PDB file of N, CA, C, O and CB in Angstrom:
ATOM      1  N   UNK A   1     -20.670   5.110  -9.118  1.00  0.00           N
ATOM      2  CA  UNK A   1     -20.153   4.523  -8.052  1.00  0.00           C
ATOM      3  C   UNK A   1     -19.143   3.649  -8.324  1.00  0.00           C
ATOM      4  O   UNK A   1     -18.639   2.987  -7.417  1.00  0.00           O
ATOM      5  CB  UNK A   1     -21.041   3.954  -7.381  1.00  0.00           C
ATOM      6  N   UNK A   2     -18.741   3.551  -9.586  1.00  0.00           N
ATOM      7  CA  UNK A   2     -17.716   2.550 -10.540  1.00  0.00           C
ATOM      8  C   UNK A   2     -16.595   3.396 -10.090  1.00  0.00           C
ATOM      9  O   UNK A   2     -15.746   3.143  -9.236  1.00  0.00           O
ATOM     10  CB  UNK A   2     -17.947   2.416 -12.484  1.00  0.00           C
ATOM     11  N   UNK A   3     -16.739   4.388 -10.781  1.00  0.00           N
ATOM     12  CA  UNK A   3     -15.391   5.622 -11.032  1.00  0.00           C
ATOM     13  C   UNK A   3     -14.930   5.633  -9.210  1.00  0.00           C
ATOM     14  O   UNK A   3     -13.751   5.381  -8.961  1.00  0.00           O
ATOM     15  CB  UNK A   3     -16.186   7.817 -11.836  1.00  0.00           C
ATOM     16  N   UNK A   4     -15.751   5.886  -8.192  1.00  0.00           N
ATOM     17  CA  UNK A   4     -15.478   5.763  -7.047  1.00  0.00           C
ATOM     18  C   UNK A   4     -14.988   5.050  -6.206  1.00  0.00           C
ATOM     19  O   UNK A   4     -14.689   5.342  -5.047  1.00  0.00           O
ATOM     20  CB  UNK A   4     -16.002   5.886  -6.772  1.00  0.00           C
ATOM     21  N   UNK A   5     -14.870   3.974  -6.806  1.00  0.00           N
ATOM     22  CA  UNK A   5     -14.299   2.817  -6.095  1.00  0.00           C
ATOM     23  C   UNK A   5     -13.256   2.741  -6.971  1.00  0.00           C
ATOM     24  O   UNK A   5     -12.215   2.843  -6.322  1.00  0.00           O
ATOM     25  CB  UNK A   5     -15.161   1.477  -5.894  1.00  0.00           C
ATOM     26  N   UNK A   6     -13.079   2.634  -7.919  1.00  0.00           N
ATOM     27  CA  UNK A   6     -11.558   2.610  -8.772  1.00  0.00           C
ATOM     28  C   UNK A   6     -10.408   4.066  -8.428  1.00  0.00           C
ATOM     29  O   UNK A   6      -9.191   4.208  -8.549  1.00  0.00           O
ATOM     30  CB  UNK A   6     -12.034   2.685 -10.749  1.00  0.00           C
ATOM     31  N   UNK A   7     -11.401   4.865  -8.011  1.00  0.00           N
ATOM     32  CA  UNK A   7     -10.658   6.138  -7.726  1.00  0.00           C
ATOM     33  C   UNK A   7      -9.773   6.074  -6.015  1.00  0.00           C
ATOM     34  O   UNK A   7      -8.751   6.584  -5.556  1.00  0.00           O
ATOM     35  CB  UNK A   7     -11.994   7.489  -7.806  1.00  0.00           C
ATOM     36  N   UNK A   8     -11.114   4.926  -5.368  1.00  0.00           N
ATOM     37  CA  UNK A   8     -10.221   4.976  -3.724  1.00  0.00           C
ATOM     38  C   UNK A   8      -9.043   3.431  -3.572  1.00  0.00           C
ATOM     39  O   UNK A   8      -8.268   3.056  -2.692  1.00  0.00           O
ATOM     40  CB  UNK A   8     -11.835   4.791  -2.033  1.00  0.00           C
ATOM     41  N   UNK A   9      -9.414   2.927  -4.821  1.00  0.00           N
ATOM     42  CA  UNK A   9      -8.080   1.592  -4.807  1.00  0.00           C
ATOM     43  C   UNK A   9      -7.082   2.290  -5.799  1.00  0.00           C
ATOM     44  O   UNK A   9      -6.164   1.484  -5.949  1.00  0.00           O
ATOM     45  CB  UNK A   9      -8.628  -0.324  -5.580  1.00  0.00           C
ATOM     46  N   UNK A  10      -6.900   3.125  -6.355  1.00  0.00           N
ATOM     47  CA  UNK A  10      -6.115   3.860  -7.023  1.00  0.00           C
ATOM     48  C   UNK A  10      -5.135   4.886  -5.692  1.00  0.00           C
ATOM     49  O   UNK A  10      -3.911   4.949  -5.584  1.00  0.00           O
ATOM     50  CB  UNK A  10      -7.169   4.712  -8.173  1.00  0.00           C
ATOM     51  N   UNK A  11      -6.090   5.512  -4.917  1.00  0.00           N
ATOM     52  CA  UNK A  11      -5.361   6.297  -3.121  1.00  0.00           C
ATOM     53  C   UNK A  11      -4.895   5.819  -2.299  1.00  0.00           C
ATOM     54  O   UNK A  11      -4.071   6.263  -1.500  1.00  0.00           O
ATOM     55  CB  UNK A  11      -6.076   6.864  -2.127  1.00  0.00           C
ATOM     56  N   UNK A  12      -5.689   4.134  -2.437  1.00  0.00           N
ATOM     57  CA  UNK A  12      -5.436   3.255  -1.346  1.00  0.00           C
ATOM     58  C   UNK A  12      -4.194   2.528  -1.839  1.00  0.00           C
ATOM     59  O   UNK A  12      -3.498   2.405  -0.832  1.00  0.00           O
ATOM     60  CB  UNK A  12      -6.677   2.286  -0.988  1.00  0.00           C
ATOM     61  N   UNK A  13      -3.699   2.103  -2.647  1.00  0.00           N
ATOM     62  CA  UNK A  13      -2.761   1.666  -3.900  1.00  0.00           C
ATOM     63  C   UNK A  13      -1.340   2.778  -3.342  1.00  0.00           C
ATOM     64  O   UNK A  13      -0.330   2.308  -2.818  1.00  0.00           O
ATOM     65  CB  UNK A  13      -3.666   2.158  -5.883  1.00  0.00           C
ATOM     66  N   UNK A  14      -1.484   3.836  -3.519  1.00  0.00           N
ATOM     67  CA  UNK A  14      -0.505   5.041  -3.607  1.00  0.00           C
ATOM     68  C   UNK A  14      -0.663   5.130  -2.068  1.00  0.00           C
ATOM     69  O   UNK A  14       0.394   5.584  -1.629  1.00  0.00           O
ATOM     70  CB  UNK A  14      -0.948   6.547  -4.652  1.00  0.00           C
ATOM     71  N   UNK A  15      -1.027   5.029  -1.651  1.00  0.00           N
ATOM     72  CA  UNK A  15      -1.281   5.428  -0.201  1.00  0.00           C
ATOM     73  C   UNK A  15      -0.177   4.183   0.996  1.00  0.00           C
ATOM     74  O   UNK A  15       0.560   4.524   1.921  1.00  0.00           O
ATOM     75  CB  UNK A  15      -3.353   5.218   0.047  1.00  0.00           C
ATOM     76  N   UNK A  16      -0.521   2.527   0.406  1.00  0.00           N
ATOM     77  CA  UNK A  16       0.330   1.528   1.021  1.00  0.00           C
ATOM     78  C   UNK A  16       1.186   1.437   0.255  1.00  0.00           C
ATOM     79  O   UNK A  16       1.857   0.414   0.392  1.00  0.00           O
ATOM     80  CB  UNK A  16      -0.129   0.322   1.331  1.00  0.00           C
ATOM     81  N   UNK A  17       1.456   2.048  -0.482  1.00  0.00           N
ATOM     82  CA  UNK A  17       2.995   1.499  -1.536  1.00  0.00           C
ATOM     83  C   UNK A  17       3.843   2.310  -1.229  1.00  0.00           C
ATOM     84  O   UNK A  17       4.988   1.899  -1.044  1.00  0.00           O
ATOM     85  CB  UNK A  17       3.010   1.546  -3.300  1.00  0.00           C
ATOM     86  N   UNK A  18       3.521   3.793  -1.071  1.00  0.00           N
ATOM     87  CA  UNK A  18       4.343   4.539  -0.563  1.00  0.00           C
ATOM     88  C   UNK A  18       4.464   4.943   1.159  1.00  0.00           C
ATOM     89  O   UNK A  18       5.569   5.063   1.689  1.00  0.00           O
ATOM     90  CB  UNK A  18       4.116   5.534  -1.346  1.00  0.00           C
ATOM     91  N   UNK A  19       3.456   5.088   1.756  1.00  0.00           N
ATOM     92  CA  UNK A  19       2.595   5.543   3.247  1.00  0.00           C
ATOM     93  C   UNK A  19       3.558   4.294   3.840  1.00  0.00           C
ATOM     94  O   UNK A  19       4.605   4.469   4.464  1.00  0.00           O
ATOM     95  CB  UNK A  19       0.343   5.343   3.401  1.00  0.00           C
ATOM     96  N   UNK A  20       2.922   2.913   3.479  1.00  0.00           N
ATOM     97  CA  UNK A  20       3.539   2.045   4.803  1.00  0.00           C
ATOM     98  C   UNK A  20       5.034   1.787   5.167  1.00  0.00           C
ATOM     99  O   UNK A  20       5.459   1.680   6.317  1.00  0.00           O
ATOM    100  CB  UNK A  20       3.066   0.668   4.696  1.00  0.00           C
ATOM    101  N   UNK A  21       5.845   1.695   3.908  1.00  0.00           N
ATOM    102  CA  UNK A  21       7.036   1.807   4.066  1.00  0.00           C
ATOM    103  C   UNK A  21       7.610   2.991   4.662  1.00  0.00           C
ATOM    104  O   UNK A  21       8.477   2.780   5.510  1.00  0.00           O
ATOM    105  CB  UNK A  21       7.472   1.590   3.049  1.00  0.00           C
ATOM    106  N   UNK A  22       7.358   4.017   4.441  1.00  0.00           N
ATOM    107  CA  UNK A  22       7.674   5.372   5.002  1.00  0.00           C
ATOM    108  C   UNK A  22       7.493   5.603   6.505  1.00  0.00           C
ATOM    109  O   UNK A  22       8.159   6.325   7.247  1.00  0.00           O
ATOM    110  CB  UNK A  22       6.839   6.354   4.323  1.00  0.00           C
ATOM    111  N   UNK A  23       6.237   4.675   6.837  1.00  0.00           N
ATOM    112  CA  UNK A  23       6.082   4.956   8.130  1.00  0.00           C
ATOM    113  C   UNK A  23       6.958   3.915   9.502  1.00  0.00           C
ATOM    114  O   UNK A  23       7.432   4.080  10.626  1.00  0.00           O
ATOM    115  CB  UNK A  23       4.512   4.895   8.173  1.00  0.00           C
ATOM    116  N   UNK A  24       6.732   2.691   8.365  1.00  0.00           N
ATOM    117  CA  UNK A  24       7.896   1.662   9.011  1.00  0.00           C
ATOM    118  C   UNK A  24       9.286   1.683   9.044  1.00  0.00           C
ATOM    119  O   UNK A  24       9.927   0.778   9.578  1.00  0.00           O
ATOM    120  CB  UNK A  24       7.833   0.565   8.514  1.00  0.00           C
ATOM    121  N   UNK A  25       9.934   2.903   8.375  1.00  0.00           N
ATOM    122  CA  UNK A  25      10.845   2.991   8.391  1.00  0.00           C
ATOM    123  C   UNK A  25      11.788   4.380   8.890  1.00  0.00           C
ATOM    124  O   UNK A  25      12.944   4.595   9.255  1.00  0.00           O
ATOM    125  CB  UNK A  25      10.841   2.547   7.442  1.00  0.00           C
ATOM    126  N   UNK A  26      10.699   5.052   8.691  1.00  0.00           N
ATOM    127  CA  UNK A  26      10.835   6.734   9.290  1.00  0.00           C
ATOM    128  C   UNK A  26      10.365   6.570  10.843  1.00  0.00           C
ATOM    129  O   UNK A  26      11.245   6.685  11.696  1.00  0.00           O
ATOM    130  CB  UNK A  26       9.586   8.064   8.343  1.00  0.00           C
ATOM    131  N   UNK A  27       8.862   6.276  11.311  1.00  0.00           N
ATOM    132  CA  UNK A  27       7.859   6.357  12.191  1.00  0.00           C
ATOM    133  C   UNK A  27       8.407   5.384  13.200  1.00  0.00           C
ATOM    134  O   UNK A  27       8.538   5.767  14.363  1.00  0.00           O
ATOM    135  CB  UNK A  27       6.445   6.058  11.601  1.00  0.00           C
ATOM    136  N   UNK A  28       8.726   4.208  12.870  1.00  0.00           N
ATOM    137  CA  UNK A  28       9.072   3.284  13.781  1.00  0.00           C
ATOM    138  C   UNK A  28       9.889   3.490  14.753  1.00  0.00           C
ATOM    139  O   UNK A  28       9.561   3.490  15.940  1.00  0.00           O
ATOM    140  CB  UNK A  28       9.461   2.410  13.292  1.00  0.00           C
ATOM    141  N   UNK A  29      11.238   3.718  14.232  1.00  0.00           N
ATOM    142  CA  UNK A  29      12.063   4.060  15.052  1.00  0.00           C
ATOM    143  C   UNK A  29      12.305   5.275  16.471  1.00  0.00           C
ATOM    144  O   UNK A  29      12.889   5.370  17.550  1.00  0.00           O
ATOM    145  CB  UNK A  29      12.699   4.164  14.214  1.00  0.00           C
ATOM    146  N   UNK A  30      11.196   6.212  15.344  1.00  0.00           N
ATOM    147  CA  UNK A  30      11.581   7.260  16.600  1.00  0.00           C
ATOM    148  C   UNK A  30       9.974   7.122  17.889  1.00  0.00           C
ATOM    149  O   UNK A  30       9.604   7.823  18.831  1.00  0.00           O
ATOM    150  CB  UNK A  30      11.780   9.395  15.667  1.00  0.00           C
ATOM    151  N   UNK A  31       9.549   6.120  17.379  1.00  0.00           N
ATOM    152  CA  UNK A  31       8.773   5.982  18.246  1.00  0.00           C
ATOM    153  C   UNK A  31       9.204   4.577  19.829  1.00  0.00           C
ATOM    154  O   UNK A  31       8.831   4.262  20.959  1.00  0.00           O
ATOM    155  CB  UNK A  31       7.517   5.730  17.212  1.00  0.00           C
ATOM    156  N   UNK A  32      10.518   4.107  18.426  1.00  0.00           N
ATOM    157  CA  UNK A  32      11.029   3.425  20.251  1.00  0.00           C
ATOM    158  C   UNK A  32      11.478   1.918  19.215  1.00  0.00           C
ATOM    159  O   UNK A  32      12.465   1.249  19.522  1.00  0.00           O
ATOM    160  CB  UNK A  32       9.063   3.065  22.119  1.00  0.00           C
ATOM    161  N   UNK A  33      10.806   1.641  18.288  1.00  0.00           N
ATOM    162  CA  UNK A  33      10.305   0.553  18.016  1.00  0.00           C
ATOM    163  C   UNK A  33      11.533   0.305  16.433  1.00  0.00           C
ATOM    164  O   UNK A  33      11.021   0.322  15.314  1.00  0.00           O
ATOM    165  CB  UNK A  33       8.392   0.726  17.865  1.00  0.00           C
ATOM    166  N   UNK A  34      13.195   0.080  16.594  1.00  0.00           N
ATOM    167  CA  UNK A  34      14.215  -0.428  16.114  1.00  0.00           C
ATOM    168  C   UNK A  34      14.199  -1.540  15.700  1.00  0.00           C
ATOM    169  O   UNK A  34      15.008  -2.265  16.278  1.00  0.00           O
ATOM    170  CB  UNK A  34      14.991  -0.367  16.731  1.00  0.00           C
ATOM    171  N   UNK A  35      13.553  -2.069  14.842  1.00  0.00           N
ATOM    172  CA  UNK A  35      13.553  -3.169  14.334  1.00  0.00           C
ATOM    173  C   UNK A  35      14.325  -3.556  13.476  1.00  0.00           C
ATOM    174  O   UNK A  35      14.165  -4.673  12.984  1.00  0.00           O
ATOM    175  CB  UNK A  35      12.699  -3.356  14.015  1.00  0.00           C
ATOM    176  N   UNK A  36      15.202  -2.854  13.138  1.00  0.00           N
ATOM    177  CA  UNK A  36      16.444  -3.589  11.891  1.00  0.00           C
ATOM    178  C   UNK A  36      17.518  -2.506  12.189  1.00  0.00           C
ATOM    179  O   UNK A  36      17.907  -1.382  11.870  1.00  0.00           O
ATOM    180  CB  UNK A  36      15.910  -3.597   9.777  1.00  0.00           C
ATOM    181  N   UNK A  37      17.788  -3.762  13.153  1.00  0.00           N
ATOM    182  CA  UNK A  37      19.651  -3.235  13.875  1.00  0.00           C
ATOM    183  C   UNK A  37      20.552  -3.441  12.305  1.00  0.00           C
ATOM    184  O   UNK A  37      21.584  -3.934  12.760  1.00  0.00           O
ATOM    185  CB  UNK A  37      20.618  -4.908  15.634  1.00  0.00           C
ATOM    186  N   UNK A  38      20.688  -3.395  11.397  1.00  0.00           N
ATOM    187  CA  UNK A  38      21.424  -2.807   9.821  1.00  0.00           C
ATOM    188  C   UNK A  38      21.464  -1.607   9.505  1.00  0.00           C
ATOM    189  O   UNK A  38      22.357  -1.127   8.806  1.00  0.00           O
ATOM    190  CB  UNK A  38      20.825  -3.219   8.595  1.00  0.00           C
ATOM    191  N   UNK A  39      20.407  -0.906  10.027  1.00  0.00           N
ATOM    192  CA  UNK A  39      20.628   0.946   9.456  1.00  0.00           C
ATOM    193  C   UNK A  39      19.621   1.122   8.577  1.00  0.00           C
ATOM    194  O   UNK A  39      19.554   2.182   7.955  1.00  0.00           O
ATOM    195  CB  UNK A  39      22.187   1.455   8.497  1.00  0.00           C
ATOM    196  N   UNK A  40      18.850   0.293   8.423  1.00  0.00           N
ATOM    197  CA  UNK A  40      17.682   0.238   7.276  1.00  0.00           C
ATOM    198  C   UNK A  40      18.272   0.377   5.898  1.00  0.00           C
ATOM    199  O   UNK A  40      18.005   1.424   5.309  1.00  0.00           O
ATOM    200  CB  UNK A  40      16.562   1.465   7.445  1.00  0.00           C
ATOM    201  N   UNK A  41      19.093  -0.580   5.238  1.00  0.00           N
ATOM    202  CA  UNK A  41      19.468  -0.499   3.795  1.00  0.00           C
ATOM    203  C   UNK A  41      18.572  -0.286   3.415  1.00  0.00           C
ATOM    204  O   UNK A  41      17.537   0.158   3.912  1.00  0.00           O
ATOM    205  CB  UNK A  41      20.005  -1.405   3.093  1.00  0.00           C
ATOM    206  N   UNK A  42      19.179  -0.930   1.328  1.00  0.00           N
ATOM    207  CA  UNK A  42      18.131  -0.851   0.543  1.00  0.00           C
ATOM    208  C   UNK A  42      17.422  -1.870   0.841  1.00  0.00           C
ATOM    209  O   UNK A  42      16.196  -1.798   0.753  1.00  0.00           O
ATOM    210  CB  UNK A  42      18.371  -0.761  -0.720  1.00  0.00           C
ATOM    211  N   UNK A  43      18.277  -3.429   1.398  1.00  0.00           N
ATOM    212  CA  UNK A  43      17.337  -4.270   1.470  1.00  0.00           C
ATOM    213  C   UNK A  43      15.839  -4.222   2.219  1.00  0.00           C
ATOM    214  O   UNK A  43      14.791  -4.710   1.798  1.00  0.00           O
ATOM    215  CB  UNK A  43      17.981  -5.121   1.866  1.00  0.00           C
ATOM    216  N   UNK A  44      16.023  -3.623   3.224  1.00  0.00           N
ATOM    217  CA  UNK A  44      14.969  -2.940   4.017  1.00  0.00           C
ATOM    218  C   UNK A  44      14.233  -1.762   3.139  1.00  0.00           C
ATOM    219  O   UNK A  44      13.094  -2.180   2.931  1.00  0.00           O
ATOM    220  CB  UNK A  44      15.661  -2.310   5.372  1.00  0.00           C
ATOM    221  N   UNK A  45      14.327  -1.007   2.786  1.00  0.00           N
ATOM    222  CA  UNK A  45      13.113  -0.491   2.137  1.00  0.00           C
ATOM    223  C   UNK A  45      12.717  -1.610   0.717  1.00  0.00           C
ATOM    224  O   UNK A  45      11.509  -1.563   0.486  1.00  0.00           O
ATOM    225  CB  UNK A  45      13.487   1.261   1.625  1.00  0.00           C
ATOM    226  N   UNK A  46      13.331  -2.376  -0.046  1.00  0.00           N
ATOM    227  CA  UNK A  46      13.395  -2.765  -0.771  1.00  0.00           C
ATOM    228  C   UNK A  46      11.812  -4.674  -0.100  1.00  0.00           C
ATOM    229  O   UNK A  46      11.020  -5.433  -0.659  1.00  0.00           O
ATOM    230  CB  UNK A  46      15.245  -2.597  -1.116  1.00  0.00           C
ATOM    231  N   UNK A  47      12.202  -4.471   0.938  1.00  0.00           N
ATOM    232  CA  UNK A  47      11.510  -5.401   1.588  1.00  0.00           C
ATOM    233  C   UNK A  47      10.092  -5.021   1.950  1.00  0.00           C
ATOM    234  O   UNK A  47       9.108  -5.760   1.993  1.00  0.00           O
ATOM    235  CB  UNK A  47      12.224  -5.745   2.683  1.00  0.00           C
ATOM    236  N   UNK A  48      10.209  -3.218   2.302  1.00  0.00           N
ATOM    237  CA  UNK A  48       9.206  -2.968   2.611  1.00  0.00           C
ATOM    238  C   UNK A  48       7.979  -1.941   1.647  1.00  0.00           C
ATOM    239  O   UNK A  48       6.813  -1.589   1.820  1.00  0.00           O
ATOM    240  CB  UNK A  48       9.624  -2.597   3.728  1.00  0.00           C
ATOM    241  N   UNK A  49       9.016  -1.747   0.608  1.00  0.00           N
ATOM    242  CA  UNK A  49       8.109  -1.301  -0.598  1.00  0.00           C
ATOM    243  C   UNK A  49       7.471  -2.979  -0.946  1.00  0.00           C
ATOM    244  O   UNK A  49       6.387  -3.234  -0.422  1.00  0.00           O
ATOM    245  CB  UNK A  49       9.207  -0.403  -2.147  1.00  0.00           C
ATOM    246  N   UNK A  50       8.164  -4.149  -1.854  1.00  0.00           N
ATOM    247  CA  UNK A  50       7.554  -4.787  -1.872  1.00  0.00           C
ATOM    248  C   UNK A  50       6.283  -5.780  -1.057  1.00  0.00           C
ATOM    249  O   UNK A  50       5.365  -6.460  -1.516  1.00  0.00           O
ATOM    250  CB  UNK A  50       8.209  -4.916  -2.202  1.00  0.00           C
ATOM    251  N   UNK A  51       6.670  -5.527   0.144  1.00  0.00           N
ATOM    252  CA  UNK A  51       5.087  -5.858   1.189  1.00  0.00           C
ATOM    253  C   UNK A  51       3.710  -4.595   0.899  1.00  0.00           C
ATOM    254  O   UNK A  51       2.497  -4.800   0.863  1.00  0.00           O
ATOM    255  CB  UNK A  51       5.645  -5.623   3.370  1.00  0.00           C
ATOM    256  N   UNK A  52       4.603  -3.078   0.697  1.00  0.00           N
ATOM    257  CA  UNK A  52       3.645  -2.736   0.297  1.00  0.00           C
ATOM    258  C   UNK A  52       2.748  -2.437  -0.466  1.00  0.00           C
ATOM    259  O   UNK A  52       1.658  -1.879  -0.339  1.00  0.00           O
ATOM    260  CB  UNK A  52       3.668  -2.486   0.470  1.00  0.00           C
ATOM    261  N   UNK A  53       3.706  -3.165  -1.855  1.00  0.00           N
ATOM    262  CA  UNK A  53       2.941  -3.515  -2.765  1.00  0.00           C
ATOM    263  C   UNK A  53       1.891  -4.396  -3.605  1.00  0.00           C
ATOM    264  O   UNK A  53       1.264  -4.337  -4.663  1.00  0.00           O
ATOM    265  CB  UNK A  53       3.371  -3.420  -3.006  1.00  0.00           C
ATOM    266  N   UNK A  54       2.119  -5.468  -2.222  1.00  0.00           N
ATOM    267  CA  UNK A  54       1.527  -6.579  -1.929  1.00  0.00           C
ATOM    268  C   UNK A  54       0.149  -6.266  -1.396  1.00  0.00           C
ATOM    269  O   UNK A  54      -0.950  -6.697  -1.745  1.00  0.00           O
ATOM    270  CB  UNK A  54       2.335  -7.329  -1.050  1.00  0.00           C
ATOM    271  N   UNK A  55       0.553  -5.260  -0.303  1.00  0.00           N
ATOM    272  CA  UNK A  55      -0.334  -5.540   0.661  1.00  0.00           C
ATOM    273  C   UNK A  55      -1.968  -4.680  -0.280  1.00  0.00           C
ATOM    274  O   UNK A  55      -3.164  -4.973  -0.303  1.00  0.00           O
ATOM    275  CB  UNK A  55       0.376  -4.759   2.429  1.00  0.00           C
ATOM    276  N   UNK A  56      -1.191  -3.644  -0.875  1.00  0.00           N
ATOM    277  CA  UNK A  56      -1.930  -2.609  -1.373  1.00  0.00           C
ATOM    278  C   UNK A  56      -2.794  -3.683  -2.695  1.00  0.00           C
ATOM    279  O   UNK A  56      -4.007  -3.681  -2.904  1.00  0.00           O
ATOM    280  CB  UNK A  56      -0.773  -1.122  -1.925  1.00  0.00           C
ATOM    281  N   UNK A  57      -1.904  -4.402  -3.322  1.00  0.00           N
ATOM    282  CA  UNK A  57      -2.854  -5.138  -4.499  1.00  0.00           C
ATOM    283  C   UNK A  57      -4.115  -6.070  -3.956  1.00  0.00           C
ATOM    284  O   UNK A  57      -5.126  -6.179  -4.650  1.00  0.00           O
ATOM    285  CB  UNK A  57      -1.839  -6.218  -5.436  1.00  0.00           C
ATOM    286  N   UNK A  58      -3.964  -6.902  -2.347  1.00  0.00           N
ATOM    287  CA  UNK A  58      -4.414  -7.630  -2.019  1.00  0.00           C
ATOM    288  C   UNK A  58      -6.156  -6.576  -1.521  1.00  0.00           C
ATOM    289  O   UNK A  58      -7.279  -7.057  -1.369  1.00  0.00           O
ATOM    290  CB  UNK A  58      -3.315  -8.410  -1.086  1.00  0.00           C
ATOM    291  N   UNK A  59      -5.778  -5.276  -1.407  1.00  0.00           N
ATOM    292  CA  UNK A  59      -6.867  -4.192  -1.246  1.00  0.00           C
ATOM    293  C   UNK A  59      -7.552  -4.223  -2.390  1.00  0.00           C
ATOM    294  O   UNK A  59      -8.696  -4.602  -2.640  1.00  0.00           O
ATOM    295  CB  UNK A  59      -6.396  -2.769  -0.988  1.00  0.00           C
ATOM    296  N   UNK A  60      -6.091  -3.452  -3.529  1.00  0.00           N
ATOM    297  CA  UNK A  60      -7.299  -2.658  -4.907  1.00  0.00           C
ATOM    298  C   UNK A  60      -8.309  -3.759  -5.476  1.00  0.00           C
ATOM    299  O   UNK A  60      -9.531  -3.727  -5.622  1.00  0.00           O
ATOM    300  CB  UNK A  60      -6.293  -2.024  -6.624  1.00  0.00           C
ATOM    301  N   UNK A  61      -7.210  -4.892  -5.784  1.00  0.00           N
ATOM    302  CA  UNK A  61      -7.368  -5.797  -7.033  1.00  0.00           C
ATOM    303  C   UNK A  61      -9.463  -5.917  -6.562  1.00  0.00           C
ATOM    304  O   UNK A  61     -10.198  -5.658  -7.515  1.00  0.00           O
ATOM    305  CB  UNK A  61      -5.989  -7.815  -6.904  1.00  0.00           C
ATOM    306  N   UNK A  62      -9.967  -6.177  -5.591  1.00  0.00           N
ATOM    307  CA  UNK A  62     -10.969  -6.709  -5.525  1.00  0.00           C
ATOM    308  C   UNK A  62     -12.074  -5.197  -5.804  1.00  0.00           C
ATOM    309  O   UNK A  62     -13.070  -5.110  -6.522  1.00  0.00           O
ATOM    310  CB  UNK A  62     -10.970  -7.622  -4.111  1.00  0.00           C
ATOM    311  N   UNK A  63     -11.660  -4.538  -5.252  1.00  0.00           N
ATOM    312  CA  UNK A  63     -12.159  -2.875  -5.269  1.00  0.00           C
ATOM    313  C   UNK A  63     -12.121  -2.736  -6.686  1.00  0.00           C
ATOM    314  O   UNK A  63     -13.198  -3.229  -7.021  1.00  0.00           O
ATOM    315  CB  UNK A  63     -11.091  -1.595  -4.436  1.00  0.00           C
ATOM    316  N   UNK A  64     -11.590  -2.397  -7.633  1.00  0.00           N
ATOM    317  CA  UNK A  64     -11.412  -2.412  -8.563  1.00  0.00           C
ATOM    318  C   UNK A  64     -12.263  -3.192  -9.854  1.00  0.00           C
ATOM    319  O   UNK A  64     -12.800  -2.632 -10.809  1.00  0.00           O
ATOM    320  CB  UNK A  64     -10.439  -2.592  -8.304  1.00  0.00           C
ATOM    321  N   UNK A  65     -12.193  -4.920  -9.511  1.00  0.00           N
ATOM    322  CA  UNK A  65     -13.476  -5.612  -9.945  1.00  0.00           C
ATOM    323  C   UNK A  65     -14.721  -5.227  -9.960  1.00  0.00           C
ATOM    324  O   UNK A  65     -15.592  -5.152 -10.827  1.00  0.00           O
ATOM    325  CB  UNK A  65     -13.635  -6.517  -9.392  1.00  0.00           C
ATOM    326  N   UNK A  66     -14.624  -4.908  -8.413  1.00  0.00           N
ATOM    327  CA  UNK A  66     -16.180  -4.108  -8.323  1.00  0.00           C
ATOM    328  C   UNK A  66     -16.580  -3.145  -9.216  1.00  0.00           C
ATOM    329  O   UNK A  66     -17.615  -3.103  -9.880  1.00  0.00           O
ATOM    330  CB  UNK A  66     -16.381  -3.344  -7.102  1.00  0.00           C
ATOM    331  N   UNK A  67     -15.424  -2.178  -9.155  1.00  0.00           N
ATOM    332  CA  UNK A  67     -16.457  -1.289  -9.602  1.00  0.00           C
ATOM    333  C   UNK A  67     -16.175  -1.890 -11.311  1.00  0.00           C
ATOM    334  O   UNK A  67     -17.109  -1.607 -12.061  1.00  0.00           O
ATOM    335  CB  UNK A  67     -16.153   0.642  -9.147  1.00  0.00           C
ATOM    336  N   UNK A  68     -15.106  -2.604 -11.913  1.00  0.00           N
ATOM    337  CA  UNK A  68     -15.721  -2.751 -13.512  1.00  0.00           C
ATOM    338  C   UNK A  68     -17.270  -3.247 -13.678  1.00  0.00           C
ATOM    339  O   UNK A  68     -18.105  -2.890 -14.509  1.00  0.00           O
ATOM    340  CB  UNK A  68     -14.786  -3.950 -14.375  1.00  0.00           C
ATOM    341  N   UNK A  69     -17.390  -4.343 -12.434  1.00  0.00           N
ATOM    342  CA  UNK A  69     -18.765  -5.081 -12.381  1.00  0.00           C
ATOM    343  C   UNK A  69     -19.622  -3.892 -12.201  1.00  0.00           C
ATOM    344  O   UNK A  69     -20.532  -3.958 -13.028  1.00  0.00           O
ATOM    345  CB  UNK A  69     -18.968  -6.261 -11.128  1.00  0.00           C
ATOM    346  N   UNK A  70     -19.746  -2.522 -11.255  1.00  0.00           N
ATOM    347  CA  UNK A  70     -20.698  -1.826 -10.873  1.00  0.00           C
ATOM    348  C   UNK A  70     -20.865  -0.815 -12.276  1.00  0.00           C
ATOM    349  O   UNK A  70     -21.835  -0.064 -12.373  1.00  0.00           O
ATOM    350  CB  UNK A  70     -20.355  -1.161  -9.404  1.00  0.00           C
ATOM    351  N   UNK A  71     -19.593  -0.908 -13.551  1.00  0.00           N
ATOM    352  CA  UNK A  71     -19.542   0.063 -14.545  1.00  0.00           C
ATOM    353  C   UNK A  71     -20.404  -0.773 -15.929  1.00  0.00           C
ATOM    354  O   UNK A  71     -20.646  -0.208 -16.996  1.00  0.00           O
ATOM    355  CB  UNK A  71     -17.780   0.524 -14.824  1.00  0.00           C
ATOM    356  N   UNK A  72     -20.752  -2.124 -15.628  1.00  0.00           N
ATOM    357  CA  UNK A  72     -21.127  -2.709 -16.461  1.00  0.00           C
ATOM    358  C   UNK A  72     -23.038  -2.555 -17.068  1.00  0.00           C
ATOM    359  O   UNK A  72     -23.961  -3.069 -16.437  1.00  0.00           O
ATOM    360  CB  UNK A  72     -20.589  -3.920 -15.922  1.00  0.00           C
ATOM    361  N   UNK A  73     -23.170  -1.994 -17.975  1.00  0.00           N
ATOM    362  CA  UNK A  73     -24.186  -2.160 -18.520  1.00  0.00           C
ATOM    363  C   UNK A  73     -25.618  -2.803 -17.825  1.00  0.00           C
ATOM    364  O   UNK A  73     -25.568  -3.858 -18.457  1.00  0.00           O
ATOM    365  CB  UNK A  73     -23.718  -2.771 -19.446  1.00  0.00           C
ATOM    366  N   UNK A  74     -26.608  -2.919 -17.160  1.00  0.00           N
ATOM    367  CA  UNK A  74     -27.671  -3.696 -16.550  1.00  0.00           C
ATOM    368  C   UNK A  74     -28.553  -4.161 -18.157  1.00  0.00           C
ATOM    369  O   UNK A  74     -29.568  -4.856 -18.125  1.00  0.00           O
ATOM    370  CB  UNK A  74     -28.691  -2.578 -15.223  1.00  0.00           C
TER     371      UNK A  74
END
């Protein structure tokens, strides 16, 4: 079970760190939500990437710690 939790944390981290910025910058304008009038420059991508990494760490750290706890011998 510990390996499964760590696998979920890794996949979730990659999904949030890559997927969240991509969806926000590419998908939202196509849906009519143009929230960056400056044209999605490097600062926007950096802000989205930092936000995605922060969000994924909030998600991943508890799962990895729980995976380590479950991996401890009884």
